[in-house]
N, C-alpha and C positions, 0 to 999 in steps of 0.2 A: 600801106603801100601795098597791091597785091604781088604776089610772089611773080616774078617774070617781066615785070612792068620797066620798061628801060627810066633810066634815071637821066634828068637832064644836067649836064654837066659844064660851068662856065669855062673850066679849064681843061686843056686836053693833055695836060702834062703825064707821062708814063705812071708816076707815083700816085697820081690822083685817081686815074683809071683802075690801077691795081687795089688801091684801098677798096673802090667802089666793088670790083669783084670777089676782093675778101669779105666786105661785108655782107653782100647777098650771099656767100656761100654760107656764112655762119649763120645768117638768118633764117634759112631752110632749115638747118640741123637745129637749132636753137626752138624754132617754132614746131618741130617734130617731138623734141625732148618735153617741152612744155604741154603739149597733146598727150603725150604718153602718161605723164604723171596725173593730169586731170582727169583723162578718161578712168583711170585707176581709182581714183578718189570718187569719181561718180558713182561706178560701179559700185564700189564700196559702202556709199551713203545710200544708195536705191537698197540694196541688202539690208541695210538696217532699218529705212522706212519700211519695208516688209515686213519686218520682223523676222525674216527667213535666217535663223541663227546658222544652218550649215552652209548655206552660201556665204554670209558672214566670215566662218569661221575659214573659208576656203580662200577668201580673197583677202582675209586681214593681213597674212605674209607677204602677199605680192604686192599689197598697197605700200606697205611700210618699206619694202624693197623699192618701190617706185620713187617714192620719196626721197630716200636715201641716194638713189642714183642722181634724182634733180640736184641733190647738193653737190653731187661729185662734179656735175657737168657744167655747174653755176647758174642753173636756171632759177634756182631758190637760194635765197639766204638760209643758212643752217638754222638760226630762230624761227623763221618762218616754216620752216620744214617740221621742227621741233614743235611747234603748236599746232598744227595739221594733225600731226602723231599723236599728241596729249588729247585733243579733243576727239579724234577718232576713236582711240584706245577708251576714253572715259564712256562714249556713247555703245563701242562693242562690249566692255564690261557690263555695261547697266542692262544689255539686250541677254548677255549671258546669266547675269543673277536674276532677271525675270523667268528667263526659259529654265532655271534649275528647279 
């Protein structure tokens, strides 16, 4: 459902309306957090694909930080984020070894 789309509600109770408002607020925040970590991972993967070691070294700490923040915010499960970190680190280390 696109942001800002009104939700059809059968019940007009105050508690139902409040829950809908809360859900809409949380959805916007969660979407922003999810986009932030996805963009960080995309930029890092692009640097790895381009074999750009200098750019990858610059992006590595911020990408790991974005994944850690996604865990804290509840956007990613810890195991999922650790899997991302492990695979990205393996690719990063392979690039560093090839560049050395």
